[in-house]
C-alpha positions in Angstrom: -13.6 2.7 7.5 -12.0 0.4 5.0 -8.3 -0.4 4.9 -7.1 -2.2 1.7 -3.6 -3.7 1.9 -1.1 -5.1 -0.6 2.6 -5.9 -0.9 5.3 -5.5 -3.5 8.8 -6.8 -3.9 11.8 -5.3 -5.7 15.5 -5.7 -6.1 17.7 -2.7 -6.0 21.3 -2.6 -7.2 22.7 -4.2 -4.0 19.7 -4.9 -1.8 16.1 -6.1 -1.7 13.1 -4.0 -0.9 9.7 -5.2 0.3 6.7 -2.8 0.7 3.4 -2.9 2.5 0.9 -0.3 1.4 -2.6 0.5 2.7 -5.3 2.8 1.3 -7.6 4.0 4.1 -11.0 5.7 3.7 -14.7 5.5 4.2 -17.1 3.4 2.1 -18.1 6.6 0.3 -14.5 7.4 -0.5 -14.0 4.0 -2.2 -17.3 4.2 -4.0 -16.0 7.4 -5.5 -12.7 5.6 -6.4 -14.7 2.9 -8.1 -16.5 5.4 -10.3 -13.3 7.3 -11.1 -11.4 4.1 -12.1 -14.3 3.1 -14.4 -14.2 6.5 -16.1 -10.4 6.6 -16.5 -10.2 3.0 -17.8 -13.0 3.8 -20.3 -11.1 6.9 -21.3 -7.8 5.1 -22.0 -8.8 1.5 -22.7 -12.4 1.6 -23.9 -15.8 0.9 -22.4 -15.5 -2.9 -22.8 -12.3 -3.0 -20.8 -13.8 -0.8 -18.1 -16.9 -3.0 -17.7 -15.0 -6.3 -17.6 -14.3 -7.1 -13.9 -11.8 -9.7 -14.9 -9.5 -6.8 -15.8 -7.7 -4.6 -13.2 -5.2 -1.9 -12.9 -1.8 -3.1 -11.7 1.3 -1.1 -10.9 3.6 -3.6 -12.6 1.7 -3.0 -15.9 1.2 0.8 -15.6 4.9 1.3 -14.7 6.5 -1.3 -17.0 9.7 -0.5 -18.8 7.7 -0.6 -22.1 5.3 2.1 -20.7 8.2 4.4 -19.9 9.8 3.8 -23.3 6.5 4.8 -24.9 6.4 7.9 -22.7 9.9 8.9 -23.7 8.9 8.4 -27.4 6.0 10.8 -26.9 2.9 9.2 -25.3 2.0 6.2 -23.0 -1.6 5.4 -22.1 -0.4 3.6 -19.0 1.7 6.5 -17.7 -1.0 9.0 -18.5 -3.6 6.9 -16.7 -1.3 6.5 -13.7 -0.8 10.3 -13.5 -4.6 10.8 -13.4 -4.9 8.3 -10.6 -2.3 10.0 -8.3 -3.7 13.4 -9.2 -7.2 12.3 -8.3 -5.9 10.8 -5.1 -4.5 14.2 -4.1 -8.0 15.6 -4.2 -9.7 12.7 -2.5 -10.2 11.9 1.2 -8.4 8.5 0.9 -5.1 8.4 2.9 -2.1 6.1 2.5 0.2 4.1 4.7 3.4 2.7 3.3 6.1 0.6 5.0 9.4 0.0 3.0 11.6 -2.8 4.3 15.2 -3.0 3.1 17.5 -6.1 3.4 20.7 -7.5 2.0 18.6 -10.5 1.2 14.8 -10.6 0.8 13.4 -9.3 4.1 10.8 -11.2 6.0 7.4 -9.6 6.6 6.1 -12.2 9.1 7.3 -13.3 12.5 7.8 -17.1 12.8 5.8 -16.8 16.1 2.2 -16.2 15.1 1.4 -14.9 18.6 3.6 -11.9 17.8 2.8 -9.7 14.8 6.0 -8.8 12.9 7.4 -5.3 13.1 6.4 -4.3 9.5 2.8 -5.4 10.0 2.6 -3.9 13.5 3.9 -0.5 12.2 1.3 -0.8 9.4 -1.5 -1.3 11.9 -0.3 1.5 14.2 -0.5 3.9 11.3 -3.9 2.7 10.1 -5.2 3.0 13.7 -3.9 6.5 14.0 -6.2 7.5 11.1 -9.4 5.8 12.3 -11.7 8.3 14.0 -12.6 7.5 17.6 -16.2 6.8 16.7 -15.4 4.5 13.8 -14.2 1.0 13.2 -11.6 -0.1 10.5 -11.9 -3.2 8.4 -8.7 -4.7 7.1 -8.9 -6.3 3.6 -5.8 -8.1 2.2 -5.3 -9.0 -1.4 -5.9 -12.7 -2.1 -2.4 -13.0 -3.6 -0.7 -11.6 -0.5 1.8 -14.2 0.7 1.0 -16.5 3.7 -2.6 -15.2 4.0 -3.6 -17.6 6.8 -0.5 -16.8 8.9 -1.1 -13.0 8.4 -4.7 -13.3 9.4 -3.8 -15.3 12.6 -1.0 -12.9 13.6 -3.1 -9.8 13.0 -6.0 -11.3 15.0 -3.7 -12.1 17.9 -2.1 -8.6 17.8 -5.4 -6.7 17.6 -7.2 -8.9 20.2 -4.5 -8.0 22.7 -5.1 -4.3 22.4 -7.4 -3.2 25.3 -7.7 0.6 24.9 -8.8 2.4 21.7 -8.8 -0.7 19.6 -10.7 0.5 16.5 -9.7 -2.2 13.9 -11.8 -5.3 13.4 -9.5 -8.2 14.5 -11.0 -10.4 11.7 -9.3 -9.4 8.5 -10.9 -10.1 5.1 -9.3 -11.5 1.9 -10.4 -9.7 -1.2 -10.3 -10.2 -5.0 -8.3 -7.3 -6.4 -10.0 -7.1 -9.8 -13.3 -6.6 -8.0 -12.1 -4.3 -5.1 -10.9 -0.9 -6.4 -9.2 -0.3 -3.1 -6.9 -3.2 -3.6 -6.0 -2.0 -7.0 -5.1 1.4 -5.5 -3.0 -0.3 -2.8 -1.2 -2.3 -5.5 -0.4 0.8 -7.4 0.9 2.6 -4.3 2.9 -0.4 -3.2 4.6 -0.5 -6.6 5.4 3.2 -6.6 6.9 2.9 -3.1 8.9 -0.2 -4.0 10.3 1.1 -7.3 11.2 4.5 -5.9 12.7 2.9 -2.8 14.9 0.8 -5.1 16.1 4.0 -6.7 14.0 4.0 -9.9 14.0 7.8 -10.4 11.3 7.5 -13.1 8.8 7.0 -10.2 9.8 10.3 -8.4 6.8 12.3 -9.8 4.4 9.6 -8.5 6.1 9.2 -5.2 6.0 13.0 -4.6 2.3 12.9 -5.2 1.4 10.0 -2.9 3.6 11.2 0.0 1.4 14.2 0.3 -1.6 12.0 1.2 0.0 9.8 3.8 -1.8 9.5 7.1 -0.8 11.8 9.9 -1.9 11.0 13.5 -0.8 9.9 16.9 0.0 6.4 18.3 -1.2 5.0 21.6 1.5 6.9 23.4 0.1 10.2 21.8 3.3 10.5 19.7 2.9 11.8 16.2 3.2 9.1 13.4 3.3 9.6 9.7 2.0 7.0 7.2 5.3 6.3 5.4 8.2 4.5 7.1 11.5 3.0 6.1 12.8 -0.1 8.0 16.1 -1.8 7.8 15.9 -5.6 8.4 18.6 -6.9 10.7 17.5 -10.6 10.7 14.7 -12.5 12.4 12.2 -9.9 13.6 14.8 -7.2 14.2 14.4 -3.9 12.4 15.8 -0.4 12.7 14.5 2.9 11.3 16.2 3.8 8.1 16.5 7.5 7.3 17.8 7.4 3.7 16.1 6.0 0.7 19.3 4.6 -0.9 22.5 3.1 0.6 25.3 5.6 1.3 
């Protein structure tokens, strides 16, 4: 199983939102994704664009203010393509994990102690693990632009190496190039949807309502049910609480 991970940062009216998103599936699932993304890029942007591996689909471009202005005026290639992506995802076997982290200032995603994986990444790993079949192994792949890659890799290794029972994730994460790995492009799009919707951009509601239906559903090591999407409120250092509401009340 492959697990592609990306992050996204956004500023709401009076708080900051960081998101971690993972797309989880088999090699065959992501090969299907690659073929689909080629077809949809060819459809909207032309064959030359689809064949050029220097190009990639990014959430910031697909959901730009200009894209939504075009959609309001009648038609947007970017928004139409994004709709096809989330609708294809609904029919695929790929499943999603998304951690939204809220803070009065920009919340931290890493613990200063690399022997201890931070809560956001730990919750991400728990939800990925809950979706990996007992007979399979999961390979984590981080986007090369993800911040503090070395520290993340060390912390993830230390965390996973300490799990004795039912450890199904390879403790050696890989760093991928997003324009070559379709799974990373999908993780980027999902992270952007989560972050924008979490920061109260209602234009992303349609897309959020699509992706929430394909979040992972499983059990943690205590046999308690866990769902792929989670909201955390940062309290400082590595202190987080569960947040129920998307927006401040």
